[in-house]
N, C-alpha and C positions, 0 to 999 in steps of 0.2 A: 453348241458352244465351239468356238473356233479353236481356243487353246485352253489347256488346263494349267493352272498355276501350280508350279511344283518347285519348292525351295530345297536346296541342299542344306544340311545342317551347318556346314562351314559358311555358306553364303548368308544364311539367315542371321548368323551371329554378328555380321557387319554389313547388313544390307544398306545400300545407298551411300556407303563410305566413299571417300575420295579415290579416284582412279579405277573404280569398278564399273563394269558394264552389265546391263540387264541382257541376258542371253535368251533369245527366242529361237526355237527350232521348228521349222515347217517341214513336214515329211509327206512323201508319197511312196507307194509300194508298187513297183513296176509301172509307175506313172498313174496309178489309181489311188483313190482314197482307201483307207484301211478296210472299210465295209465292202467295197467293190473287189478288193483283193483277197477277201476271205480271211482277214486278220481280225481276231476277236479282242486280243490284248496286246498292248505295246509295252515293251520293257526298255527303260533307258538306264545306261550305266556310264558313269564318267570316272576314269581312273583317278584315284586320289580323293574322290568326293564320296560322301554318303548321301544318297538321295532317298528320302522317306516321304511317301512311298516311291518305288521305282517302277511300279507296274500300274496301269490304269486301263479301263475299258475303251474300246474304239468309240463307243457312243459319246464319251465325254471328251475326247481329244482326237477327233477324227483327222484333223489337219495339222496338229502340232501342239507344242507345249512351251510355256515360259519356264525356264529352268532356274530362275533366280539371278543373283548378281555374282560376278566373278572378277578377279583381278586380271590385269593384262597378262597374257601368256598363251601357251598352246596346250590344249586339252584333248585327250583321246576319249571320244564318245562312241558307245556302241548302242545302236538301235535295233531291237529285235522285234519281229512280228510273230505272234503265236496264234495258232488256230484255236478252235473251240475246245480241242482236246489237250491243249497245253503244248503241242509240238511246235518247234521253231520252223516257220515256213519262209521267213524273210529275215535277213540280217546284214549289217554293215558296220565296220569299224572305220571311223573317220576322224581326222584331226580338225579341231576348231581353233583358229587363231584369233584370240580376243585382244582388241587393241586398248580397251579401257576408256571409261568416261563417257559412254554413250549406250544407246540401245542397239544391239546388233542382232540381226536375224540371219539364220543359216538355213538354206534349203538342202534337205537331205533326201536323196532318192535311194530307197532301200530295195536291193534286188532279192529275188527269190533264191534260196539256197539250193544247191544241187540235191536232188532227191537221193536217198540212200539206195544203194544197190544190193544191200544184204539184208537178211532178216535175223531174228533172235528167237530163242526158245526159253520160256519160263518153266522149268521142269520141277515137278514134285514127284515123290516116289513112295511106294509101300512095299511091304514084304509079307506075302501071304495075307494081305489085308491089314497088316500091323505096321505101327510106326517104328521109328529107329530103336527106342528104348525097349519096347515090348519084344521086338525081334532080336535084340542083342546085336545090332549092327552099329559099328562106329565109323566106318568109312565106306564110300561108294565110288566105284569106278564106272565112268560113263563111256559108252560106245555109240558113235553115230553111223548110221547106215550099216548095221551088222547084217549077217546072213539071216535067212528066214528062221533058223533055229536059235538065234541069239548069239552065235559065235562070230568072231572077227569084227570087222568094222574099223572105224577111225577113232582112235583114242582121244577123248576130250578131257582127260585128266581124272585124278582121284581127289575127292574132297571129303570133308567131314560129313557124316550122315545128317547131323543137325547142327546148325549154326545159329545161335541166338534164337532158338525156337523155330527156325525155318528148316524144314526137311525137304531140301531140294537145291537147285542150282540154276544159274543163268548162263545160257550157252550162246556164244556169238563169235564170229559171224557165220551165218549159214547162207548158202546160195538159195535163191527163190525156187520153189517147187515142193516136192514131196520128200520127206526124210523120215527114216525109222530110227528107233532108239532102243538100246538095251543097257541094263545096269548089272553090276556085280556087287552084292552085299558082303562086306568083309567084317569079320570079328577078330579083334587082336587079342591073342592069348599069350601066355608066358613064353611059348615056343615059337611065336610069330603070328602073322596074319592068316586067318582061315577063310576060305570061300564058304559062305553058308547060304547064300541066295544068288540066283541068277535069273535073267529074263529068258523065258522059253519062246514066247511069241511076241517079237518086237512090234509095238504099235506104230502106225504111220500117221503123219500129220502134214498138213499143207502149210507152206510158208510164203508170205508176200513180202517183197522188198519194203523196208522201212517200217514193218509192223512186227509186233511180238505175238507169238503163238503160245498159248498155255498148253503144256504137255504133261500128261500123267503117265508114269511108267511103273509097272509092277514087276516084282521078282519073286520067284518061287524057289523052294528047296531043290538043290541038285538031285539027280543028274539032269 
């Protein structure tokens, strides 16, 4: 199928009305079809319009889409190409000048987005094998690349031990390569915050640019 018919809610309400144009978009990704460019899903967004749906598989609209009818004017369209994992690999923001009263076709060449140069960590933690409530920990201080005994390192902040049931934190940006992590488990009492757990043997994990590494860090009772 060459194009997938895709009406905006606004356009559908007054389709074929006077002064409106049927807008067709033909796309390529780095000069290739979506399949050849490794694009699994195409997302189309137009500022001020509600497209439903706004995502469709490459197999059904490999060369473009009919976007419905629009009044004369200038529209901002974003075309994004997503790979099989849902990551945006290609994207462009472009203006479309619709004249009205005709069928208008726009050719859009979608370039590849610059690859990410940093990585991210999805960290979870335990305290002597226990969760936040059982361990009596309310806050956690995170250290990146500490010494081998868990001291020092680069502070990545202090966060609540549990947030909406999630006992962990997302850390970015990280340079590609190997990083180690340590945490401090803090219990807040009437006289102030108390250190009740700390990492003695910081674990190491490998990080690749543009990817998320799952990290599990444990802390034990001092010293």
